[in-house]
C-alpha positions in Angstrom: 196.0 7.1 153.9 192.8 6.5 151.8 193.0 6.2 148.0 190.6 8.4 146.0 189.9 8.4 142.3 188.7 11.7 140.8 186.9 11.3 137.5 187.2 14.2 135.1 189.7 16.5 133.4 188.7 20.1 134.2 189.4 22.9 136.7 186.8 21.5 139.1 188.6 18.1 139.2 192.0 19.7 139.5 190.8 21.8 142.5 189.2 18.7 144.2 192.4 16.6 143.6 194.5 19.5 144.9 192.6 19.7 148.1 192.1 16.0 148.6 195.8 15.3 148.0 196.5 16.8 151.5 194.5 14.0 153.0 194.6 11.1 150.6 196.5 9.5 147.7 194.9 10.7 144.5 194.3 9.1 141.2 192.7 11.1 138.3 190.9 9.7 135.2 191.9 11.1 132.8 193.1 14.2 134.7 195.0 17.0 133.1 198.6 18.5 133.3 197.7 20.1 136.6 196.5 17.0 138.3 199.6 15.2 137.0 201.6 17.3 139.5 199.7 16.1 142.5 198.1 12.8 141.5 198.6 9.7 139.4 196.8 10.3 136.1 195.2 7.3 134.5 194.4 7.3 130.7 190.7 6.4 131.2 187.8 8.5 130.1 184.7 9.1 132.2 182.8 7.2 129.5 184.6 3.9 130.1 183.0 2.5 133.3 184.6 -1.0 132.9 188.1 0.5 132.8 187.3 2.6 135.8 186.1 -0.4 137.7 189.2 -2.3 136.8 191.4 0.7 137.9 189.6 0.8 141.3 190.3 -2.8 141.9 193.9 -2.6 140.6 194.8 0.4 142.8 192.6 -0.5 145.8 190.6 2.7 145.5 188.5 3.5 148.6 186.0 5.7 146.9 185.4 7.6 143.6 184.5 11.3 143.2 182.7 11.9 139.8 183.3 15.5 138.7 181.4 16.3 135.5 177.6 16.1 135.1 177.3 14.1 131.9 178.7 10.8 133.4 176.4 11.2 136.3 173.4 11.8 134.1 174.4 8.8 132.0 174.5 6.5 135.1 178.2 6.1 135.9 177.5 6.1 139.6 175.0 3.3 139.3 177.4 1.2 137.3 180.3 1.7 139.8 178.0 1.1 142.8 176.7 -2.1 141.3 180.3 -3.2 141.1 180.8 -2.6 144.8 182.6 0.8 144.4 181.7 3.6 146.8 180.9 6.7 144.8 180.5 10.4 145.6 177.9 11.3 142.9 174.2 10.7 142.6 172.4 8.0 140.6 171.1 8.6 137.1 167.6 9.1 138.4 168.6 11.7 140.9 170.9 13.3 138.4 167.8 14.2 136.3 167.7 17.3 138.5 170.4 18.6 136.2 169.7 16.5 133.2 166.2 17.8 132.8 165.2 21.3 134.0 161.6 20.3 133.4 162.0 17.4 135.9 163.8 19.7 138.3 160.9 22.2 138.2 158.4 19.5 138.8 160.3 18.2 141.8 160.7 21.8 143.1 156.9 22.4 143.0 156.2 19.0 144.7 158.8 19.9 147.4 157.6 23.4 148.0 160.9 25.0 147.0 160.4 28.7 146.1 161.1 29.2 142.3 160.0 31.3 139.5 156.6 30.9 137.7 157.3 28.7 134.7 156.0 26.4 131.9 157.7 23.8 129.8 157.5 23.7 125.9 158.5 21.5 123.0 156.4 23.5 120.4 157.9 26.8 119.3 154.6 28.4 118.5 153.2 27.6 121.9 156.4 28.9 123.5 156.2 32.2 121.6 152.6 32.6 122.6 153.3 32.1 126.3 156.3 34.5 126.0 154.1 37.2 124.4 151.5 36.8 127.1 154.1 37.2 129.9 155.6 40.3 128.3 152.1 41.8 127.8 151.6 41.3 131.6 154.8 43.3 132.2 157.1 40.4 132.8 160.5 39.5 131.4 161.5 35.9 131.0 164.4 33.5 131.0 164.5 30.8 128.3 166.3 27.6 129.5 167.2 24.5 127.6 165.8 21.6 129.7 168.8 19.4 129.1 172.4 19.8 130.3 174.1 22.4 128.1 177.4 23.0 130.0 176.1 26.2 131.6 175.3 27.8 128.2 171.6 26.9 127.9 170.1 29.9 129.6 169.1 33.2 127.9 167.8 35.9 130.2 165.6 38.1 128.0 164.9 41.8 128.5 163.0 42.1 125.3 160.5 39.9 123.5 162.8 39.8 120.5 165.6 38.2 122.6 163.2 35.7 124.0 161.8 34.7 120.7 165.3 34.4 119.2 166.3 32.0 122.1 163.2 29.9 121.4 164.0 29.7 117.7 167.6 28.8 118.5 166.7 26.0 120.8 163.4 24.5 119.5 163.7 25.3 115.8 167.3 25.6 114.8 168.3 23.0 117.5 171.6 24.8 118.2 171.9 23.0 121.5 170.9 19.6 120.1 168.9 17.3 122.3 169.6 19.6 125.3 167.2 22.1 123.8 164.5 19.8 122.5 162.4 20.9 125.5 162.7 24.3 127.1 161.5 25.9 130.3 160.3 29.5 130.1 160.2 31.2 133.5 159.6 34.7 134.8 162.8 36.6 135.3 163.7 37.2 138.9 165.7 40.3 139.8 168.3 40.3 142.6 171.7 39.2 143.7 172.7 35.5 143.1 174.8 33.1 145.0 175.8 29.4 144.8 175.2 27.0 147.7 176.8 23.6 147.5 175.7 20.8 149.9 177.5 17.5 150.5 174.7 15.0 150.8 174.6 11.4 152.2 172.8 9.3 154.8 169.7 11.4 154.6 171.6 14.5 155.8 173.7 17.2 154.3 176.5 19.7 155.0 176.5 23.1 153.2 179.8 24.7 152.2 180.1 28.5 152.4 178.2 30.5 149.8 180.1 31.6 146.7 179.3 33.9 143.9 180.2 33.2 140.3 180.1 35.3 137.0 178.4 33.6 134.1 178.6 36.3 131.4 181.6 36.4 129.2 182.3 40.1 129.4 182.7 42.8 132.1 179.6 44.3 133.7 177.7 41.1 133.0 177.6 41.6 129.2 177.9 39.0 126.5 176.8 35.4 126.3 176.5 33.0 129.2 179.5 30.8 129.8 180.4 28.0 132.2 181.8 30.6 134.6 184.4 33.3 134.3 185.3 33.7 138.0 184.1 33.4 141.5 184.6 34.6 145.1 183.9 33.6 148.7 182.7 34.7 151.3 179.7 36.6 149.9 179.3 39.7 152.1 175.6 40.1 151.4 174.8 36.5 152.4 175.2 36.3 156.1 175.3 32.9 158.0 171.6 33.2 159.0 170.4 33.8 155.5 172.6 31.0 154.2 171.0 28.7 156.7 167.5 29.9 155.7 168.4 29.1 152.0 169.5 25.6 153.1 166.3 25.0 154.9 164.1 26.3 152.0 166.0 25.1 149.0 168.3 22.2 149.9 166.4 20.3 152.7 163.0 20.1 150.9 164.4 18.8 147.6 166.3 16.0 149.4 163.2 15.1 151.3 161.2 14.9 148.1 163.8 12.8 146.4 163.8 10.4 149.4 160.0 10.2 149.3 160.5 9.0 145.7 163.0 6.4 146.8 166.1 8.2 145.7 169.1 8.0 148.1 171.1 11.1 147.1 174.9 10.7 147.6 177.0 13.5 146.2 177.1 17.3 145.8 173.9 19.2 145.3 174.5 22.7 143.9 171.7 25.2 144.2 171.8 28.4 142.2 169.9 30.9 144.3 168.6 34.4 143.6 167.5 36.7 146.4 164.4 38.7 145.5 162.7 41.0 148.0 164.6 39.2 150.8 163.6 35.7 149.9 165.8 32.9 148.4 164.5 31.5 145.1 166.0 28.5 143.4 167.1 29.1 139.8 168.5 25.7 139.2 170.0 22.6 140.7 173.3 21.0 139.5 174.2 17.5 140.7 178.0 18.2 141.1 180.4 20.7 142.4 180.1 24.1 140.8 182.8 25.3 138.4 184.6 27.8 139.1 183.1 28.0 142.6 185.0 24.8 143.6 188.3 26.5 142.7 187.5 29.2 145.2 186.0 27.1 147.9 188.9 24.7 148.2 191.2 27.6 148.9 189.1 28.4 152.1 189.0 24.8 153.3 191.0 23.2 156.1 190.8 19.6 157.0 187.8 17.2 156.7 186.9 17.3 153.0 188.1 13.8 152.3 186.3 12.2 155.2 183.1 14.1 154.4 183.1 13.0 150.8 183.8 9.4 151.8 181.0 9.4 154.3 178.5 10.6 151.6 179.9 8.0 149.2 179.2 5.2 151.7 175.7 6.5 152.6 176.6 8.2 155.8 176.0 11.8 156.9 179.0 14.0 156.3 181.0 15.5 159.2 182.3 19.0 159.4 184.8 20.5 157.0 187.0 23.2 158.5 186.6 26.6 156.8 189.0 29.5 157.3 188.1 33.1 157.9 190.1 34.2 154.9 188.8 35.1 151.5 189.4 33.6 148.0 189.0 34.9 144.5 189.3 32.9 141.2 189.7 34.5 137.8 189.3 32.4 134.7 191.7 32.9 131.8 189.9 32.0 128.7 190.6 31.5 125.0 189.6 34.2 122.4 186.1 33.5 121.1 184.9 31.6 124.2 182.1 30.5 124.7 182.1 30.1 120.9 184.6 28.1 118.8 188.2 28.6 120.0 191.7 27.8 118.6 193.4 24.9 120.5 197.0 23.9 120.7 198.4 27.4 121.5 201.5 27.3 123.7 201.0 28.5 127.2 203.7 30.3 129.3 203.3 30.2 133.1 205.4 32.4 135.3 206.1 31.3 138.9 203.1 32.1 141.2 203.3 33.5 144.8 202.6 31.1 147.7 199.1 32.4 148.2 198.1 31.9 144.5 197.3 28.5 142.9 196.5 27.9 139.3 193.9 25.2 138.3 194.1 23.7 134.8 190.7 23.7 133.0 191.5 23.4 129.3 195.2 22.4 128.9 197.1 19.4 127.6 200.8 18.4 127.1 201.9 17.9 123.4 205.5 17.0 122.8 206.4 18.2 126.2 204.8 21.6 125.8 201.8 22.9 127.7 199.1 24.1 125.2 195.5 25.2 125.2 192.8 22.6 124.9 189.5 24.4 125.5 187.6 27.6 126.1 188.4 28.0 129.8 192.1 27.4 130.1 193.4 28.3 133.6 191.8 29.4 136.8 194.0 31.7 138.9 192.9 31.4 142.5 194.2 33.7 145.3 193.6 33.6 149.0 194.1 36.5 151.4 192.6 38.0 154.7 190.1 40.1 152.7 188.3 39.9 149.4 189.9 43.1 148.2 193.4 41.8 148.8 192.6 38.4 147.4 191.2 40.1 144.2 194.3 42.2 143.8 196.6 39.1 144.2 194.5 37.1 141.7 194.7 39.8 139.0 198.4 40.4 139.6 198.9 36.7 139.0 196.6 36.5 136.0 198.9 38.6 133.9 201.5 35.8 134.4 199.4 33.4 132.3 200.3 34.0 128.7 199.0 32.5 125.4 197.8 34.1 122.2 194.3 35.6 122.6 194.2 35.0 126.4 191.4 37.1 128.0 189.6 37.4 131.2 187.0 39.5 133.0 188.4 42.4 134.9 185.5 42.8 137.4 185.5 39.6 139.4 184.7 40.4 143.1 184.7 44.2 142.4 181.1 44.5 143.6 182.0 42.7 146.8 
């Protein structure tokens, strides 16, 4: 049985460890109270590559899966590979697809990937002038921090006042720090969205089934953007033929362009896609598994994920991953105030879950033997069932069994499906 080290401590990493544990012996660094139930947690942060290398040697790790984006952007994969460790996760140069939206847009244009009309800015006055021009031409815009902002650096503006406030927030008040030192202003696209995650290696790729997530904090897509409040799969309005078209127009060209630039992409490539007038447009790329999409997708997987990730890590094309015909729905239970400041250290009570419901820990820790909150998104409640409607019902029935002061969640995950 192979040995796999999963780097990270969130819900995505718990979900990956949970699924991989059926095919491998799992270590997690640093992991969380959820991974501790299915893996060996190692007290090593993602920012300590030397300790990770030593752990790989001590435990004879076969390959590493890097979960979060920041270690990838900072070059963790390069350091591990240079030490002879196989890694599922792209190089720092390739990770610029997520680390710099300005770079991602430049590569999209070079690759011929359909995306929104856009321009990059570091000067607030120039950004305001361009925004006024687009609104005068009857457009609306999205203002995006170029750097990685944990899913919170996008403001979709329906009025010029909203757009200008976003520009001020990022470029003048620097509320997102260096992530907002450069911004991308792009025309707002209108249509349904979905997420497409490809496992990439050896010059080839394998797409997982489409999923749909919910970024806004409140029901009916109101409130600020978050890292994700829930997700579901399959996506009824994205049939297999359209998913294949999206892969051919959004995933394949970007990998070819990266290869042309000498970048061997090994890892997950996440494409956020919007469908406008029947055509897929790329909103953004992430260089890791989506969160909370991963919590949903692993519930639909059968065998093959471990070998597929290992193939990518070793520079080979991934083989098939079995996908069930059933549906899955994940609801995120968040702290009061998320995505703003939240109170941590609140005791969590978890009632027993049905067999078809799994909880994934996103922001929890153990203090003095007690499970407590440790972040904005606390628990992902993920249910599987033959249909989306039955999976949604099961997820919400189980969500009420997660209790801590101020716990809240959206009530409309998968309703539109």
